[in-house]
Steps between C-alpha positions, in 0.01 A plus 500: 500500500397788289512453122754700302208658307348650816841635607557647153153671514584648838833646410355626163243698683753629751731621223205671314449701822856571608701481175754270679614176345461189717627140464410200721739210535484166672776421745712320243512805271235406238282796380131446586363833384653828376399834354840535324613370171846409620642441851852593580520284825651157472316196652809432715473838659129449583585151641781649712270772638239236581737305716635809680349623831426843357134589431597771233791597286574777253716428195524802267154592395350174630330473840483127604248407771392160638136404519451261796219336690558387856878512439476290182631654179231521231644726227750771443381835354726736311401863440705683244552879481694794642216708635451536874161319476647173368558347846156604619343348194693182554369479864143541370564233255626262773198568716262439205655172390545371855133567569402324179716204598348480844145519365563227244674287760208538740260415220691179426539416861131562567393263216751241614371535860132452402582201280684330785232597747228345288691174465583474870872539432568747788553454869285709727787717615601565135147603413506774767851618431453524131157652530645778718785560246247514212265734699211249500233513753494173698168526675254575213205317350585334170349252259659319210322501161620248240426595141519219246571626148389301193746528213824699494366839627640479853736792456200713387297392798792589732535845352122554526499395861794732575295788367201401718682426828795697635782434738421822675167348609684192635413279209756289317496297177737209427521151344622167610423302187425547130120484496388705803541858614475576875351803662576550873231755593518700818166554656317692770395308807137568413532328156312169466420237246281747297798736462719219386244383245477859373871518445500162318207601283674825405813309394290266282318790338803712441700216343200423279438855379854652503709218355234254373626227726301236693624438849390304801559653838522312835580646833579382856381619834613832661811467720606761759879424508752518224632148598154355411490621142623157381182347668282728286696414193456125565129552547473702175689222310273236643193710416622530136555127468174399664308767296611346172344172597182588688429861402620519138239752410624757759761760416555586873552238769544567867673254730227559766225391262657170388278299740486122431709539189817567703443180699445287184808647336718345781345149474703218347369374168456140627262626775306701242442191283383297801258776593340516145482123464325463842237758409436450131666172401538501121252795446732787583360857463727576200279267303196736540394695194542878480125558567520306824809669617359848418187415696701376802732803508200747464307310776811530730540873422138567606551308832273193384211732431289325233281797407788744452708248316219416252442865441867567411513194284189603321338161557182388682526400860395147423766482226764584758363248748514233223863579432593487872316161533685375193832590661382322815433180310835506339705597799290402807508857634205729544633851441191646685646343819779712655729210591466340156553842330816558715637160403431551137656855507821360659510218251481728201797698643694180567443390138619837371811467716570146360460622150739782573764264632458270204553794267813603689653159444501546121 
């Protein structure tokens, strides 16, 4: 429902143009907004008119009109004056306030619709019926972006996103919890992963420069039907959770790039412990020093290329080989061998996952 302040502003502007006093009542006779210092109509008279079948009534200098939406009484507007234009002004006021009420109702209903759609709380028939009523395109490409806000600036992020993405373009911004803002972005059929990454990068940059807020953005895959938006949302949520564990350095995480991290995230903790013990015994990778871990990560980044890795680490090739052989002695895995490198890479990710679960328990 519209706030009394918005109704007051509306009738104040109308009076400034027409010089006609207006008062808006609720059905029970309570004044919601008025341009007059004193009303000469009793609440009981307003209540009686509200329950009558008439749409309008004239009592002295007062023109009473009902404001309805689909047969439901919203407000009663009273225009006061003896000129011939009073009734016309009252009709204009009725149209203006009714349109405001419908717009605000649609805005609330649309927000409610998208929240229930994301959470899978709607039947398929309800999705199509409500989408038609809300003028939403059913067959359009969409993707869900989940923006995690650090701190208490989620309202600022929401307002910033609303200035960046408009409903007219088919985009919608909502929330389903206290820590994340959701952008449902409508896309062209030609848009791919590069376009989605560009949108996510823009969100991160704008939040950082405009409101000095660090955010993480995750997004799901592109869906072509409105009913599948919840699927993209679940993927974005999974990408955000997995990204915190395995890709903590990244500000943008796409569901399509999660790779082995998505599989490890769904493993039970007991199976993870068995896997680590079978490969490393008591010498788990978390016991390696920072220099060894940095060497390993850089070696993986360069696709097991010894020469390029030594160049980026600013060490001699023989020094790098010595470090790799030292890791081989302590773990039994030769990182120059693809199978051993793959095993070690997965093991590091499993260890990070186990550490994350341990942290979540406290």
